[in-house]
C-alpha positions as CSV (number, residue, x, y, z in Angstrom):
1,M,0.8,-73.0,120.5
2,A,-2.1,-71.5,118.6
3,S,-5.5,-72.7,119.7
4,S,-7.8,-70.9,117.3
5,Y,-10.2,-72.9,115.0
6,F,-8.6,-73.8,111.7
7,Y,-10.1,-75.2,108.5
8,Q,-8.7,-78.6,107.7
9,N,-9.1,-78.8,103.9
10,F,-5.3,-78.5,103.3
11,Q,-2.9,-81.2,102.3
12,S,0.8,-80.9,103.0
13,K,3.9,-83.1,103.7
14,E,4.2,-81.0,106.9
15,A,1.9,-81.6,109.8
16,N,-0.5,-78.9,111.1
17,I,0.1,-76.2,108.6
18,T,-1.5,-72.8,109.2
19,K,-1.7,-69.9,106.7
20,L,-2.2,-66.4,107.9
21,Y,-3.0,-63.4,105.7
22,L,-2.2,-59.7,105.9
23,R,-3.4,-56.7,103.9
24,A,-2.2,-53.2,104.8
25,D,-2.7,-49.8,103.2
26,I,0.4,-47.7,103.1
27,G,0.0,-44.0,103.8
28,A,2.2,-40.9,104.0
29,S,5.8,-41.5,105.1
30,G,5.2,-45.3,104.8
31,A,2.7,-45.5,107.7
32,P,0.9,-48.8,107.5
33,T,-2.8,-49.3,108.3
34,L,-3.8,-52.9,108.9
35,D,-7.0,-53.9,107.0
36,T,-8.6,-56.0,109.8
37,D,-11.3,-57.4,107.5
38,D,-8.7,-58.9,105.1
39,S,-6.0,-59.8,107.7
40,K,-6.4,-63.1,109.4
41,G,-4.2,-64.0,112.4
42,I,-2.4,-60.7,112.4
43,A,-2.4,-58.5,115.5
44,S,-0.6,-55.5,114.0
45,I,1.9,-54.0,111.6
46,A,4.3,-51.2,112.5
47,R,6.9,-49.1,110.6
48,T,10.0,-49.2,112.8
49,A,12.3,-47.3,110.4
50,T,12.5,-46.3,106.8
51,G,11.4,-49.3,104.8
52,D,11.4,-51.5,107.9
53,Y,8.2,-53.1,109.1
54,T,7.4,-55.5,112.0
55,I,4.3,-57.7,111.7
56,T,3.0,-59.1,115.0
57,L,1.0,-62.3,114.9
58,D,-2.1,-63.0,117.1
59,E,-0.6,-66.2,118.5
60,A,2.7,-68.0,118.8
61,Y,3.6,-70.8,116.4
62,N,6.2,-73.6,116.4
63,K,8.0,-72.7,113.2
64,H,8.0,-70.2,110.3
65,L,7.9,-72.0,107.0
66,H,7.4,-69.4,104.3
67,T,6.2,-65.8,103.7
68,S,5.1,-64.4,100.3
69,V,5.0,-60.6,100.1
70,T,3.3,-58.6,97.4
71,L,3.4,-54.8,97.1
72,I,0.9,-53.2,94.8
73,E,2.7,-49.9,94.3
74,A,0.9,-46.6,93.8
75,D,3.7,-45.6,91.4
76,D,6.7,-47.2,89.7
77,T,9.3,-47.0,92.6
78,D,10.4,-50.6,91.9
79,L,11.0,-51.7,95.5
80,Q,12.4,-55.0,96.5
81,I,11.0,-56.6,99.7
82,Q,12.6,-59.3,101.8
83,V,11.9,-61.1,105.0
84,A,14.7,-60.0,107.3
85,A,13.9,-61.9,110.6
86,T,11.3,-64.1,112.1
87,D,10.5,-65.1,115.7
88,V,7.1,-66.7,115.6
89,S,7.5,-68.8,118.7
90,S,8.1,-66.2,121.4
91,A,8.0,-62.6,120.1
92,K,5.4,-63.6,117.5
93,T,7.0,-61.3,114.9
94,I,8.1,-61.2,111.3
95,Q,10.3,-58.3,110.0
96,I,10.3,-57.2,106.4
97,I,12.6,-54.7,104.7
98,C,11.8,-52.6,101.6
99,T,14.7,-51.3,99.5
100,A,15.2,-49.3,96.3
101,A,18.6,-49.8,94.7
102,A,19.8,-51.5,98.0
103,T,18.8,-48.4,100.0
104,P,16.0,-48.6,102.6
105,A,12.8,-47.0,101.2
106,D,9.2,-46.7,102.2
107,P,6.5,-47.8,99.8
108,P,4.7,-44.9,98.2
109,D,1.6,-43.4,99.7
110,G,-1.5,-45.3,98.4
111,S,0.3,-48.7,98.0
112,D,-1.2,-52.0,99.2
113,L,0.9,-54.6,101.0
114,T,-0.3,-58.2,101.1
115,M,1.3,-61.2,102.7
116,E,0.6,-64.9,103.0
117,I,2.4,-66.5,106.0
118,T,2.8,-70.2,106.3
119,L,3.5,-71.6,109.7
120,K,3.8,-75.0,111.5
121,N,1.5,-75.3,114.4
122,T,3.1,-78.3,116.1
123,S,6.5,-79.6,117.1
124,V,5.7,-83.1,115.6
């Protein structure tokens, strides 16, 4: 599993919790640009279809526990965002989907996407 240095000032009922952070700027046609200064533990983010994004982690983890997603929209599109799939142990990916009225939709140009990803870094 992951072997990077992690800060240990975190208390949890789960052993070896790791939190990763993502910040991406959304451009024209929903194209994401990863903010590498504000993204920790994230290798990339890619738009795979309208409203469909795949986040690739730097390293594999034992288990996905939770993901919080916030979209700071450039206008009032009123998008809903959900985690659609996770495979953090082999593919190292998390897939999110954005919808407007149950229809896939890209965030508007100029929006900011932020995520906090909570993972378990051990099988114990």
